[in-house]
C-alpha positions in Angstrom: 0.1 0.1 0.0 1.2 3.7 -1.1 2.8 5.1 2.8 0.6 8.4 1.4 -3.2 7.8 3.2 -5.1 7.5 0.3 -8.7 8.8 1.3 -10.9 6.5 -0.9 -9.4 3.6 0.7 -9.9 4.7 4.3 -14.0 5.3 3.4 -13.8 2.0 1.5 -12.8 0.0 4.5 -14.6 2.4 7.1 -17.4 1.4 5.1 -16.9 -2.2 4.6 -15.9 -2.6 8.6 -19.5 -0.9 9.3 -21.3 -3.3 7.1 -21.7 -6.0 9.5 -22.0 -3.9 12.9 -24.0 -1.6 11.4 -27.0 -2.5 13.8 -24.7 -1.2 17.2 -23.3 1.7 15.2 -26.3 2.9 14.8 -27.1 2.0 18.5 -24.6 4.1 19.9 -25.1 7.2 17.6 -29.2 7.1 18.7 -28.0 8.2 22.3 -27.2 11.9 20.5 -30.8 12.1 18.8 -32.9 13.6 21.3 -30.8 15.8 22.6 -29.7 16.9 18.7 -33.9 16.8 18.5 -34.0 19.1 21.3 -32.4 22.0 20.7 -33.0 22.2 17.0 -36.9 21.9 18.1 -35.8 25.1 21.1 -33.4 27.2 17.8 -36.6 26.9 16.0 -38.4 28.4 18.2 -36.2 31.0 19.2 -36.2 31.6 15.4 -40.0 31.8 15.0 -40.6 33.8 18.1 -38.5 36.0 17.0 -40.1 35.8 13.8 -44.2 37.0 15.2 -42.7 39.4 17.5 -41.2 41.3 14.1 -44.4 40.6 12.1 -46.8 41.2 15.8 -45.2 43.7 17.6 -48.3 46.6 16.8 -50.3 44.2 18.2 -48.8 43.1 21.4 -49.1 47.0 22.1 -52.4 48.0 20.2 -50.6 51.4 19.3 -48.2 53.1 18.0 -47.5 54.8 21.2 -48.0 54.6 25.4 -47.7 57.1 28.3 -47.8 55.6 31.7 -47.6 55.9 35.4 -49.2 55.0 38.4 -50.0 58.8 39.6 -52.7 61.7 37.5 -50.4 63.4 34.4 -49.2 66.7 35.8 -49.8 69.7 33.6 -47.4 69.1 32.1 -47.6 65.9 30.9 -51.7 67.2 30.5 -50.4 69.5 28.3 -48.1 66.7 26.0 -50.4 64.3 25.6 -53.1 67.2 23.9 -50.4 68.2 22.3 -49.4 65.0 20.6 -52.6 64.2 18.4 -53.4 61.2 16.4 -56.2 59.2 17.9 -55.7 58.6 21.3 -57.1 56.6 24.2 -57.5 56.6 27.6 -57.2 53.2 30.4 -57.3 53.6 34.3 -56.6 49.8 35.6 -57.0 49.2 39.1 -56.9 46.0 41.9 -60.7 44.9 42.9 -63.1 42.6 44.0 -66.3 41.8 41.8 -69.2 40.6 43.1 -71.9 38.3 40.1 -75.4 38.9 41.9 -76.1 35.7 39.9 -74.7 33.6 42.6 -72.8 36.0 44.9 -69.4 34.9 43.8 -66.1 37.4 44.2 -63.2 37.3 43.3 -60.2 40.2 43.2 -59.6 41.5 39.3 -57.4 44.0 37.2 -60.9 46.1 36.6 -60.2 48.4 33.2 -61.8 51.3 32.5 -61.4 52.0 28.8 -61.9 55.6 26.7 -61.4 55.5 22.9 -61.1 52.8 20.2 -57.9 51.1 21.9 -56.3 48.6 20.7 -55.8 50.2 17.4 -53.6 47.3 16.0 -55.3 43.6 17.0 -58.0 43.8 19.0 -60.3 42.6 22.6 -61.4 39.2 20.9 -64.4 38.6 23.0 -68.0 36.2 22.4 -69.8 37.8 20.0 -67.3 40.1 18.1 -69.3 42.8 18.4 -68.9 43.0 22.2 -65.3 44.5 22.2 -67.2 48.0 20.1 -70.4 47.4 22.2 -69.5 47.9 25.7 -68.1 51.3 25.4 -71.0 52.9 24.8 -73.4 52.0 27.9 -73.5 50.6 31.4 -71.6 46.8 29.8 -68.2 45.6 30.6 -66.2 42.5 29.3 -65.1 39.8 31.8 -62.4 37.4 31.2 -62.7 33.8 30.4 -61.7 32.6 33.8 -64.1 34.3 36.0 -66.8 33.5 33.4 -65.8 29.6 33.9 -64.9 30.1 37.6 -68.8 31.7 38.4 -70.8 30.1 35.2 -72.2 33.1 34.1 -73.4 34.3 31.0 -73.9 37.2 28.4 -77.0 38.5 30.1 -75.9 38.4 33.0 -74.6 41.3 35.5 -71.3 41.9 37.4 -71.1 44.5 40.0 -67.6 46.6 40.5 -68.1 48.9 43.0 -70.9 50.9 43.5 -71.7 50.2 39.6 -73.6 47.2 38.5 -73.0 46.3 34.6 -74.6 44.1 31.8 -72.1 41.4 31.2 -72.1 42.4 27.0 -69.6 39.5 26.1 -66.8 37.4 27.5 -63.1 38.1 26.4 -60.9 35.6 25.5 -58.3 37.7 23.9 -56.4 41.3 24.9 -53.4 42.8 23.6 -50.1 41.7 25.5 -52.2 39.2 27.7 -51.3 35.9 28.4 -52.4 32.5 29.8 -50.9 33.2 32.8 -51.9 37.0 33.4 -55.0 36.0 33.4 -54.8 33.6 35.5 -53.7 35.9 38.2 -55.5 39.3 37.4 -58.0 38.1 35.1 -59.7 41.1 33.5 -62.5 43.4 33.8 -63.1 45.9 31.2 -66.3 48.7 31.6 -66.6 52.0 30.2 -64.2 54.8 31.5 -67.1 57.5 31.8 -68.9 55.2 34.7 -65.3 54.7 36.6 -66.7 58.0 39.4 -69.9 56.4 39.7 -68.2 52.8 41.1 -66.6 54.8 43.8 -63.3 53.0 43.1 -60.8 55.6 42.5 -60.6 56.9 46.0 -57.1 57.8 48.3 -55.1 54.8 48.3 -56.4 52.9 45.4 -53.1 52.0 42.9 -54.6 53.1 39.9 -52.3 52.8 36.5 -52.6 55.4 34.0 -52.2 54.6 30.8 -52.6 56.9 27.4 -52.6 55.1 24.3 -51.7 57.0 20.3 -52.1 56.2 16.6 -50.7 58.3 14.3 -51.0 58.8 11.0 -49.0 56.3 9.0 -44.9 57.0 7.4 -44.4 59.5 11.3 -41.8 58.7 13.2 -42.0 57.5 16.3 -38.5 57.3 17.5 -37.6 60.9 16.2 -41.1 61.7 18.6 -40.3 60.2 21.4 -36.4 61.4 20.9 -38.3 64.9 20.9 -40.6 64.1 24.1 -38.4 62.1 26.2 -36.4 64.5 28.0 -40.2 65.8 29.3 -40.9 62.0 29.7 -37.9 62.0 32.5 -38.6 65.0 34.1 -42.0 64.1 34.6 -41.1 60.7 35.9 -43.6 58.9 32.8 -43.5 55.7 31.3 -43.6 54.9 27.8 -43.7 52.5 25.4 -43.6 52.3 21.3 -43.4 49.2 18.8 -40.3 48.8 19.1 -39.2 48.9 22.3 -42.2 45.9 22.8 -40.6 44.4 20.2 -36.9 44.7 22.4 -39.4 43.8 25.7 -40.9 40.9 24.5 -38.1 39.1 22.4 -35.4 39.6 25.5 -38.2 37.9 27.3 -38.3 35.4 25.1 -34.9 34.8 24.4 -34.3 34.5 27.8 -36.6 31.4 27.9 -35.1 29.6 25.2 -31.5 29.8 26.1 -32.4 28.5 29.8 -34.3 25.5 27.4 -31.3 25.0 25.3 -29.3 24.5 28.0 -31.7 21.5 29.5 -31.8 19.9 25.9 -27.6 20.6 25.9 -27.7 18.4 29.0 -29.4 15.5 27.5 -27.2 15.8 24.2 -24.5 15.8 27.4 -26.3 12.6 28.4 -26.2 11.0 25.2 -22.6 11.7 24.7 -22.0 9.7 27.5 -23.6 6.9 25.8 -21.4 7.6 23.0 -18.2 7.3 24.7 -19.0 4.4 26.6 -20.0 2.3 23.2 -17.3 3.6 21.5 -15.1 2.6 24.1 -16.5 -1.1 24.1 -16.9 -0.8 19.9 -12.7 -0.4 20.0 -12.3 -3.2 22.4 -14.4 -5.7 20.4 -12.2 -4.2 16.6 -9.2 -4.8 19.2 -8.3 -7.6 16.8 -9.6 -6.9 13.7 -7.1 -3.7 14.1 -4.0 -5.9 14.7 -4.6 -7.3 11.8 -4.7 -4.4 9.8 -1.4 -3.4 11.6 -0.1 -7.0 10.4 -0.8 -6.4 7.1 1.1 -2.9 7.0 -1.6 -0.6 7.8 -0.7 2.6 10.3 -1.7 3.3 13.4 -3.0 6.7 11.9 -5.2 5.2 9.0 -6.3 2.5 11.4 -7.5 5.6 13.4 -8.8 7.3 10.4 -10.7 4.3 9.4 -13.2 4.4 12.7 -12.6 7.9 13.2 -14.7 8.3 9.1 -17.4 5.2 10.8 -17.6 7.1 13.9 -17.8 10.8 12.2 -20.6 9.5 9.0 -22.8 8.1 12.1 -22.3 11.1 13.6 -23.6 13.3 10.7 -26.4 10.2 10.4 -27.7 10.8 13.5 -27.5 14.6 13.4 -29.8 14.2 10.9 -32.2 12.3 11.8 -32.0 13.9 15.1 -32.2 17.2 13.1 -35.4 15.7 11.2 -37.2 14.8 14.6 -36.1 18.3 16.5 -38.4 19.6 13.3 -41.3 17.5 13.9 -41.2 18.9 17.7 -41.2 21.8 17.1 -44.3 21.8 15.2 -45.7 20.8 19.4 -43.6 23.5 21.2 -46.4 26.2 20.6 -49.0 23.9 22.5 -46.7 23.5 25.1 -46.0 27.1 25.6 -49.6 28.4 24.8 -50.5 30.2 28.6 -46.8 31.3 28.2 -47.5 33.5 24.8 -48.8 36.9 24.5 -49.8 36.4 20.1 -50.7 33.0 18.4 -47.0 32.1 17.5 -47.2 30.5 14.0 -44.2 28.2 13.1 -42.4 27.6 10.2 -38.8 25.3 9.1 -35.9 26.8 10.6 -33.1 25.9 8.0 -30.5 27.6 10.0 -31.6 25.7 13.5 -31.5 22.3 11.1 -27.8 23.2 10.1 -27.0 24.8 13.7 -28.1 21.4 15.5 -26.8 18.9 12.8 -22.9 20.7 13.3 -23.1 20.7 17.0 -24.1 17.3 16.9 -20.9 15.7 14.3 -18.6 17.8 16.8 -19.7 17.1 20.1 -19.8 13.5 18.8 -16.8 12.9 17.5 -15.3 14.9 20.6 -16.6 12.4 23.5 -16.0 9.1 20.5 -12.2 10.7 20.4 -11.7 9.4 24.0 -11.7 6.2 23.1 -10.4 6.1 19.4 -6.9 7.3 20.5 -7.0 4.6 21.9 -6.6 3.3 18.6 -3.5 4.2 17.7 -1.3 2.3 20.8 -2.7 -1.3 18.9 0.1 -2.5 17.5 0.9 -6.2 16.1 1.1 -8.0 18.6 -2.1 -7.9 19.7 -3.2 -10.8 17.8 -1.6 -12.7 19.8 -2.5 -11.5 23.4 -5.5 -12.4 25.0 -6.4 -9.2 26.9 -5.9 -5.3 25.5 -4.1 -3.4 28.0 -6.0 -0.2 28.0 -3.5 2.9 28.4 -4.4 5.0 31.1 -4.9 8.9 31.4 -1.4 9.5 33.5 0.6 7.4 30.3 -1.8 9.3 27.7 -1.5 12.8 27.9 -4.0 13.2 24.1 -7.4 12.2 26.4 -6.0 15.2 29.0 -6.4 17.0 25.6 -9.8 15.9 24.5 -11.1 16.5 27.7 -9.9 20.2 28.0 -11.7 20.6 24.1 -14.9 19.0 25.7 -14.8 21.6 28.5 -14.0 24.3 26.7 -16.7 23.1 23.8 -19.1 23.1 26.5 -18.6 26.0 28.1 -18.1 28.0 24.5 -21.8 26.7 23.9 -22.8 28.2 27.0 -21.4 32.1 26.9 -23.0 31.4 23.1 -26.4 31.1 25.0 -25.7 32.8 28.3 -23.1 35.6 26.7 -21.7 36.5 30.2 -18.8 34.0 31.1 -19.7 33.9 34.7 -22.6 32.2 33.8 -21.2 29.8 30.7 -18.0 29.1 33.9 -20.7 27.9 36.8 -22.7 26.1 34.4 -20.0 24.7 32.9 -18.7 23.7 37.0 -21.9 23.0 37.4 -22.6 20.1 35.0 -18.6 19.0 35.2 -19.6 18.6 39.1 -22.9 16.7 38.7 -21.2 14.2 36.1 -18.3 14.0 38.6 -20.2 13.5 41.3 -22.7 10.1 39.5 -19.9 8.7 38.6 -18.1 9.0 41.9 -21.2 7.7 43.7 -21.8 5.3 41.0 -17.7 3.9 42.0 -18.0 4.0 45.5 -21.5 1.9 45.0 -19.8 -0.5 43.2 -16.6 -0.3 45.9 -19.2 -1.1 48.7 -21.0 -4.0 46.6 -17.7 -5.8 46.5 -16.1 -5.3 50.0 -19.6 -5.2 51.1 -20.9 -8.3 49.5 -23.9 -10.5 51.1 -21.7 -14.0 50.6 -25.0 -15.5 53.1 -27.5 -14.7 49.6 -28.3 -16.5 47.1 -26.4 -18.3 43.6 -28.4 -16.2 42.1 -29.1 -12.5 43.9 -25.3 -13.3 44.4 -24.4 -13.6 41.0 -26.6 -10.8 39.9 -24.8 -8.3 42.3 -21.7 -9.4 41.1 -22.6 -8.1 37.6 -22.8 -4.7 39.1 -18.7 -4.4 39.3 -17.5 -7.3 37.0 -15.5 -6.4 34.1 -17.7 -4.7 31.1 -20.1 -3.7 33.5 -22.6 -1.3 33.0 -23.3 0.6 36.5 -21.1 3.8 36.4 -23.1 4.9 32.7 -26.6 4.0 33.7 -26.2 5.5 37.3 -25.0 8.9 35.2 -27.8 8.8 32.9 -30.7 7.5 34.4 -29.6 9.6 38.0 -29.4 12.3 36.1 -32.8 12.8 34.6 -34.5 11.3 37.7 -32.6 14.0 39.9 -34.5 16.1 37.3 -38.1 14.9 37.8 -37.7 14.7 41.5 -36.0 18.4 41.6 -39.0 19.7 40.0 -41.3 18.0 42.1 -39.5 19.1 45.0 -39.4 22.7 44.6 -43.3 23.1 43.7 -43.8 21.2 47.0 -41.5 23.9 48.4 -43.3 27.2 47.5 -46.4 25.7 48.4 -45.8 24.8 51.4 -44.2 27.9 52.1 -47.0 29.8 51.8 -49.4 27.2 53.6 -46.9 28.2 56.3 -48.3 31.1 57.2 -51.4 29.7 57.3 -51.0 27.7 60.0 -52.8 28.5 63.4 -54.0 31.6 63.9 -51.9 33.3 61.1 -53.1 35.9 58.7 -54.8 34.0 55.7 -56.6 37.3 54.6 -55.7 41.1 53.8 -58.7 44.2 53.8 -56.7 46.9 51.6 -58.0 50.3 50.7 -60.4 50.8 53.9 -61.0 54.9 54.0 -60.6 56.0 57.5 -64.2 56.0 58.3 -65.0 52.9 57.3 -62.1 51.1 59.6 -64.9 51.4 62.7 -67.6 50.0 60.9 -65.3 46.8 58.9 -64.0 46.3 62.3 -67.4 45.8 63.7 -68.6 43.6 60.6 -65.2 41.2 61.7 -66.0 41.0 65.0 -70.1 40.2 63.8 -68.6 38.0 61.6 -66.7 35.9 64.8 -63.5 36.8 63.4 -60.7 38.7 64.7 -58.6 41.5 63.3 -54.8 40.7 63.6 -53.2 43.8 62.5 -54.7 47.1 61.8 -52.1 49.0 59.5 -52.2 53.1 58.6 -51.1 53.6 55.2 -49.7 57.6 54.5 -48.3 57.7 51.2 -45.8 60.3 50.3 -43.2 61.0 47.1 -39.2 61.3 47.6 -38.3 65.2 47.3 -34.4 65.2 48.1 -31.1 62.6 49.1 -29.0 64.5 51.1 -30.2 68.0 49.9 -30.4 67.2 46.1 -33.4 66.9 43.7 -33.8 64.2 41.8 -31.9 65.5 38.7 -29.0 65.8 40.6 -28.8 62.9 42.8 -29.8 60.8 39.2 -26.8 62.6 37.2 -24.3 61.2 40.2 -23.5 58.0 38.3 -21.2 56.8 40.3 -24.0 55.8 42.4 -26.4 54.0 40.0 -29.2 55.3 41.6 -32.6 53.4 40.4 -34.8 56.1 38.6 -38.2 55.1 40.5 -36.0 56.1 43.8 -37.7 59.9 43.1 -40.6 58.9 41.3 -42.1 56.1 42.8 -44.8 56.3 45.7 -43.8 55.4 48.6 -46.6 54.0 51.2 -45.3 53.7 54.5 -46.7 53.1 57.9 -45.5 54.2 61.6 -45.6 52.1 64.8 -43.4 51.9 67.6 -42.3 48.3 67.8 -41.3 45.8 64.8 -43.2 43.3 63.7 -42.4 39.6 63.4 -41.0 40.2 60.0 -38.5 42.3 60.5 -35.1 42.8 62.4 -33.0 45.4 62.7 -29.2 44.8 61.0 -27.9 48.0 61.4 -28.6 51.2 63.1 -30.5 51.7 66.4 -34.3 51.0 65.7 -36.3 54.4 67.5 -39.9 53.8 67.7 -41.5 56.7 69.0 -41.0 60.6 68.9 -42.3 62.5 71.6 -41.4 66.0 70.5 -42.2 66.4 66.6 -40.3 69.5 65.3 -37.2 68.5 63.6 -35.9 65.6 61.4 -37.5 62.2 62.0 -35.6 58.5 62.1 -37.2 56.6 60.0 -36.1 52.9 59.0 -35.3 51.4 55.6 -35.7 48.4 54.6 -31.7 46.9 54.1 -31.5 45.4 50.4 -33.5 49.1 49.1 -31.0 51.0 51.2 -27.9 49.0 49.6 -29.3 49.2 45.7 -29.6 52.7 45.9 -26.1 53.5 47.8 -28.7 55.4 51.2 -26.1 55.1 54.3 -26.6 55.5 57.8 -27.4 59.3 58.4 -28.4 60.2 55.7 -31.6 62.9 55.2 -34.1 61.8 53.2 -36.8 65.3 52.3 -40.6 63.6 51.6 -43.9 65.3 49.8 -46.6 63.9 52.2 -49.4 65.0 50.3 -47.9 68.6 50.1 -46.1 68.5 53.5 -43.1 69.0 53.1 -41.1 66.3 56.2 -37.4 65.7 56.6 -35.7 62.9 58.0 -32.9 60.3 58.6 -32.2 57.1 58.4 -31.1 55.6 61.7 -31.4 51.9 60.8 -31.3 49.2 58.3 -34.0 46.3 58.5 -33.6 43.0 57.3 -37.4 41.6 55.9 -39.1 38.3 55.5 -41.1 38.8 52.6 -42.6 35.1 52.4 -45.7 35.9 55.0 -48.8 37.4 54.9 -47.2 40.1 56.5 -48.2 43.9 55.5 -44.1 44.6 55.2 -42.9 47.7 54.2 -39.8 49.8 52.7 -39.8 52.8 54.8 -41.1 52.7 58.5 -42.0 55.6 60.8 -42.4 56.0 64.4 -44.9 56.7 66.3 -46.1 60.4 66.9 -45.0 62.0 64.1 -48.4 60.5 61.0 -51.1 60.0 62.8 -52.7 63.0 61.1 -51.1 62.6 57.7 -54.1 61.9 55.3 -54.8 57.9 55.6 -56.2 54.7 54.5 -56.0 51.5 56.0 -55.1 47.5 56.0 -56.8 44.9 58.1 -55.3 41.2 58.7 -57.4 38.8 59.5 -57.5 34.8 59.8 -60.8 32.9 58.6 -60.7 29.1 59.1 -62.4 27.8 55.9 -63.5 28.5 53.2 -67.3 28.7 53.7 -66.7 31.7 56.1 -64.1 33.1 53.6 -66.8 33.7 51.2 -69.8 34.5 53.2 -67.4 37.0 54.6 -66.4 38.3 51.3 -69.7 38.9 49.9 -70.7 40.1 53.1 -67.9 43.1 52.7 -68.8 43.3 48.9 -72.0 44.3 49.6 -71.3 47.3 52.1 -67.9 48.3 51.0 -67.8 47.5 47.4 -64.0 49.9 47.5 -62.3 48.0 50.0 -60.4 45.0 48.3 -59.6 42.0 50.0 -56.5 38.7 49.3 -57.6 35.9 50.3 -54.5 33.0 50.9 -56.4 30.3 49.6 -56.8 31.9 46.5 -53.3 32.6 46.1 -52.6 28.9 46.7 -55.0 28.2 43.9 -53.3 30.3 41.3 -50.0 29.3 42.2 -50.4 26.1 42.0 -51.6 26.7 38.5 -48.8 28.5 37.7 -45.9 26.2 39.2 -47.7 23.4 37.4 -47.9 25.0 33.8 -44.4 26.2 34.3 -43.2 22.7 36.1 -45.3 20.8 32.6 -42.5 23.3 31.0 -39.7 22.0 32.4 -40.5 18.4 32.5 -41.2 18.2 28.8 -37.8 19.5 28.7 -36.4 17.0 31.2 -38.5 14.7 29.8 -35.2 14.3 27.0 -33.0 13.7 29.2 -35.0 10.8 30.6 -35.7 9.6 27.1 -32.3 9.1 26.7 -30.8 7.8 29.5 -33.3 5.3 28.5 -31.8 5.1 25.0 -28.2 4.8 26.3 -29.9 2.5 28.7 -30.7 0.2 25.9 -27.8 0.8 24.2 -25.8 -0.4 26.6 -27.9 -3.7 27.6 -27.7 -5.0 24.0 -24.0 -3.7 23.4 -23.0 -5.4 26.7 -25.4 -8.4 24.7 -22.7 -9.5 22.9 -20.2 -9.1 25.6 -22.1 -11.0 28.1 -22.7 -14.1 25.4 -20.1 -16.1 26.7 -20.6 -15.7 29.9 -24.4 -16.6 29.3 -22.6 -19.9 26.9 -20.7 -20.9 29.4 -23.8 -20.8 32.2 -26.0 -22.7 29.9 -22.6 -25.1 29.1 -22.6 -25.8 33.4 -26.1 -26.6 33.5 -28.1 -23.3 34.4 -31.3 -23.7 33.0 -32.7 -20.5 31.1 -35.1 -19.7 34.1 -31.8 -19.3 36.2 -30.3 -16.9 33.7 -33.3 -14.7 33.3 -33.6 -14.3 37.2 -29.8 -13.0 37.3 -30.0 -11.0 33.9 -33.4 -9.4 35.8 -31.4 -9.3 39.5 -28.8 -7.2 38.1 -30.9 -4.9 36.3 -33.1 -4.2 39.7 -29.8 -3.9 41.5 -28.8 -1.3 38.8 -32.7 0.8 38.3 -32.5 0.4 42.4 -29.0 1.7 42.6 -29.3 5.2 39.3 -33.0 6.3 40.6 -31.8 6.0 44.3 -28.5 8.2 43.7 -30.9 10.5 41.5 -33.4 11.3 44.0 -30.8 11.6 46.9 -29.0 14.4 44.9 -32.9 15.6 44.4 -33.1 16.2 47.7 -30.1 17.6 48.4 -29.9 19.8 46.2 -33.8 21.1 47.5 -33.0 20.9 51.1 -30.4 23.6 50.1 -32.5 25.7 48.2 -35.1 25.5 50.8 -32.7 25.9 53.9 -30.4 28.7 52.5 -32.2 30.7 49.1 -35.8 30.6 49.9 -35.3 29.7 54.3 -38.3 27.6 54.7 -38.5 23.6 56.4 -37.9 21.4 53.8 -41.1 18.9 54.9 -40.7 17.3 51.2 -43.6 14.8 49.7 -42.2 11.4 49.4 -45.2 9.7 47.5 -44.9 11.1 43.9 -41.4 10.5 44.3 -41.4 6.8 45.2 -43.6 6.3 42.4 -40.6 7.9 40.3 -38.4 5.4 41.8 -40.3 2.5 41.4 -41.6 3.2 37.7 -37.5 4.4 36.4 -36.2 1.1 38.6 -39.3 -1.1 36.7 -38.3 0.3 33.2 -34.8 -0.1 33.9 -35.3 -4.4 34.6 -38.0 -4.7 31.8 -35.5 -3.2 29.1 -33.0 -5.3 30.4 -34.8 -8.2 30.1 -36.7 -7.9 26.6 -33.1 -7.1 25.5 -31.9 -10.2 26.5 -34.3 -12.2 25.8 -32.7 -13.3 22.1 -30.3 -14.8 24.5 -31.8 -16.7 26.5 -34.0 -18.1 23.5 -31.7 -19.8 22.0 -29.3 -22.6 22.3 -25.6 -22.1 23.3 -24.7 -23.5 19.3 -26.8 -21.4 17.8 -26.1 -18.5 19.4 -22.8 -19.4 19.0 -22.8 -19.8 15.4 -24.5 -16.3 14.9 -22.1 -14.3 17.0 -19.0 -16.0 17.4 
């Protein structure tokens, strides 16, 4: 043979060698198919999302320009609105209780009082369709379909908002920018703006958002217009949105989602590549004799290496093509999975760029993992023909393997950086994934050592034989513990986190803790509302006065001067927001002083008032102990000094405040009130809410039972999306399991034949096989569950700061399912050996 490598000859050799082994090689590559499919589907989703956002941004906003704030427009803003011209609409939105007279149902909803022809792009989708226009000119309302279903209301029924009863003109199914999640959290009720005053809901303390929508003549340069009015908007602390900014904000949100899902899919691909590396390692071991014969015939080590590299690369390409095709199909179903999170109808199309990215990614990463075993080919000498076993080259003796490991880590880091765009996040992800794989590998190694070290010699022969297979040569313990364990860990962690979130809120209802909040109570109503609570045999657990104010100066600087200091990076809303504060002489259970001194009462008010600020808010806005803050308390200027920082637990049902005043200062200021109580059950809660809404329509209530229901719905929807993606890891693990079982089948042939020859029955071999995979499934599932418990406990302890009380029934179900699937797959794929005689197997596979 010519010493110069003949590429065509290498291709022929790769093809000839693969023909007899194509079934095994396809199993190797099948490990990466689902990972590639997940990534191609997600890449295509990102492409389609961006295309839809670009095309539907105007419908998402509903106008060319939106101005908004939580305060009425100042004279300057009012003059600006008048000067802009074009078609204009006004909306005032706020949270309020609504009442269904038909069945006495009550619910906190988002009331939107609308005037004008908004939306100018897209439409309010209603049933009947004419209701979107007709409700604006009469005492009628559009009610979100979730409310209509919950309270079994129909078009033509009535709904009471404040003091006014409206006819339900139609069912609202879709509004500009509204998602299914938003409708679950805060279902909307549209009413004409002309009736807002009559409802009596626009009172002191009401948190009303004022929005103004504009549509200009075609070809108006919106960005240039905004640039012109932006100085006035910033000076008056007014917010604005345009079609372009809406496009950027929505695109950014869903880019973050697709990046997260891409990383989940990438983990599935990495998991499959671990299976590829293991499979190729076994495959090359089986090919030692063939490679050694080639070396005897004059083939160089580099040529032998290239033969198998071409073979694996070709199959990697085939696996990537299959994965990309499957991903293109899966992409068609993703809109249904994400429909509750999308504010528009997602139209899908084939993204060839995404398919190309997935194929390239699959070829590169499958080759990198395969190289870990392929480089061993260059150490196979002609003498291996005479040797019975192959002496593996250890990592310490083969520096090239360290280079490949480094390349794999670099590739993982590079891919993650492309998703996250931050090298610190990419490094953290790379280290985290590496740690998870190493930890699972280490646990599998320890398990094998423990089985060998504490081997139960007293067990029966079949059980001992099945258990011994976990640490014998050619065992599958590490690969299956890593693959199945990682997938199990994903699912169990999701279950634990969902439980933690729900339990954290449920803890606040234990005993006599508050579980209902009444707010927007005006001062003249406080006595009557308190009397109503006592009449219903409910106690007032907290009565909190609230005073609204705005920050005028910080250390003598106005908002313009303070925000110009670029070294502090203060939040722009520091001055523009409306501060809702309270006063008391002591701290509550959710607060503790972390710096400074708490002063609970001022007896001789006349100078600077000592206040306490939440520590995180003070840190973010560079407000130090001793700094002076000048507030405008509804026309009265009040100078304060920061005397202390408080750490606040925002998780419970408590009235927590960023700014806390001492007693003796704000008692005479205009204020409204919040009352907290505890209702023993849903029946009492429903009866009490009905009474309050009928007697005090302006008073709103937050029922913790409703919060739990909403949170459960949201967490279920979110976890479904994550579980859908984590399912790729589980399925990849199962494919790796099937591939490992089938591959090991060829290695277990001699063991089975030997046992059959020595007199073992098929039933005995079947029991040994079943026990081996039972132990494997048990160890893999247990390892994943233990890691999920440890990780979830750490989240509960250090992140959520709540007790960790996991529900083990769903975890037990996951454990039993994973173990059962492992045993079933092991038995089914080994059945071919058990159903044939030793001579038949030797003739076919020998």
